[in-house]
C-alpha positions in Angstrom: 0.9 -13.7 -7.3 1.4 -13.0 -11.0 1.1 -9.3 -12.0 -2.1 -8.4 -13.9 -2.0 -5.9 -16.7 -5.1 -3.7 -17.4 -6.0 -1.0 -19.8 -7.0 2.3 -18.4 -10.4 3.2 -19.7 -10.7 6.3 -21.7 -7.0 7.2 -21.5 -5.8 5.3 -24.5 -2.8 4.0 -22.6 -1.9 0.9 -20.7 -1.9 0.9 -16.9 -0.4 -1.7 -14.6 -2.3 -3.5 -11.9 -0.6 -5.2 -9.0 -2.2 -7.4 -6.3 -0.6 -9.1 -3.3 -2.5 -11.2 -0.7 -1.2 -12.3 2.6 -2.7 -14.3 5.4 -2.1 -13.3 9.0 -2.5 -15.3 12.3 -4.4 -12.5 14.0 -8.1 -11.4 13.7 -9.2 -9.0 11.0 -9.9 -6.4 13.7 -6.4 -6.7 15.1 -4.8 -6.3 11.7 -7.2 -3.4 10.8 -6.2 -1.7 14.1 -2.7 -1.3 12.5 -3.5 -1.0 8.8 -6.6 1.2 9.3 -4.7 3.7 11.5 -3.1 5.5 8.5 -1.0 7.6 10.9 0.5 4.5 12.6 3.8 3.9 10.9 5.2 1.5 13.6 5.3 -1.3 11.0 7.5 0.6 8.5 11.1 -0.5 8.3 13.9 1.5 6.8 12.4 5.0 7.1 14.8 7.4 8.9 11.8 9.6 9.9 8.1 9.8 9.3 5.8 12.9 9.5 2.0 13.0 9.7 0.1 16.0 8.2 -3.5 16.3 9.2 -6.0 13.6 10.2 -8.7 11.6 8.5 -9.4 11.5 4.8 -6.9 13.9 3.1 -4.1 13.3 5.7 -0.6 12.7 4.4 2.1 10.5 5.8 5.7 11.2 4.7 8.4 8.5 4.9 11.9 9.9 4.7 14.9 7.8 3.7 18.1 9.7 4.5 18.3 13.1 2.9 15.5 12.6 0.3 12.4 14.7 0.5 10.2 11.7 1.4 7.5 9.6 0.0 4.1 11.3 0.4 1.1 9.0 0.8 -2.3 10.7 0.9 -5.3 8.9 2.4 -8.1 9.2 -0.2 -10.9 7.1 1.4 -11.4 4.9 4.5 -14.3 2.7 5.5 -13.9 1.0 8.9 -17.0 -1.1 8.5 -15.5 -2.9 5.4 -11.9 -2.5 6.6 -10.9 -0.8 3.3 -8.8 2.2 2.6 -7.3 3.8 -0.5 -4.3 6.1 -0.8 -2.3 7.8 -3.5 1.4 8.6 -3.8 2.1 11.8 -5.7 5.7 12.7 -4.8 9.0 10.9 -4.8 7.8 7.3 -5.5 10.9 5.1 -5.6 9.4 2.8 -8.3 9.1 3.2 -12.1 5.4 4.2 -11.9 3.3 7.3 -11.7 -0.4 8.0 -11.1 -0.3 5.5 -8.3 -3.5 4.6 -6.4 -3.5 1.9 -3.9 -6.2 -0.1 -2.0 -5.9 -2.1 1.2 -8.7 -4.5 2.2 -8.6 -6.7 5.4 -11.0 -9.6 5.6 -11.6 -12.5 8.0 -10.1 -15.8 6.8 -10.4 -19.0 8.9 -8.7 -18.5 12.2 -7.0 -15.3 11.1 -7.4 -12.8 8.3 -6.1 -11.7 4.9 -4.8 -8.4 3.6 -5.3 -7.7 -0.1 -3.1 -4.9 -1.2 -3.5 -3.7 -4.7 -2.8 -0.7 -6.9 -3.2 0.7 -10.4 -0.5 2.9 -11.8 1.0 4.0 -15.1 4.4 2.6 -15.9 7.1 5.2 -16.1 9.8 4.0 -18.6 9.1 0.3 -18.2 6.5 -2.2 -19.3 3.2 -2.8 -17.5 4.6 -6.2 -16.3 7.8 -4.6 -15.0 5.8 -1.8 -13.2 3.5 -4.4 -11.6 6.4 -6.6 -10.6 8.2 -3.7 -8.9 5.0 -2.8 -6.9 4.4 -6.4 -5.9 8.0 -6.7 -4.7 7.5 -3.7 -2.5 4.2 -5.0 -1.2 5.8 -8.4 -0.5 8.4 -6.7 1.8 5.8 -4.4 3.4 3.3 -7.2 4.2 6.2 -9.0 5.9 6.9 -5.9 8.0 3.3 -5.8 9.1 3.5 -9.5 10.0 6.6 -8.8 12.1 4.6 -6.3 14.1 1.2 -8.0 14.5 2.3 -11.6 14.8 5.1 -11.3 17.3 4.3 -13.5 20.3 
């Protein structure tokens, strides 16, 4: 999907918006069992170690890649009824963005379901389009990792 650019209201600066949608051959409840369990990192590939700090809203999951201090993702909101969660990344984001806020929504779609993964962020040294494209590239890989886990038969 083509990156969308948006203007952050009241900030007087441009922000990037990225959206990736992927269909899965499992039920929405099956996919949400993985995505909605924020502490479940079984689908993540390439991390040398993961740590979970706390539980529920406010919990943090840390993905470590080699000797770096890790990518810290904080669960901001979760709504199991609508299969929606939001999280932020404040530390060590390996993309040219800052002020990153992400939303994941799982919906039923035909015989399976769809994951919509979106974010808003401020570009860091790149254009809004380049920032959005970098996030969408990451989401593309990560939605594939999720498929590898939930669709293996």
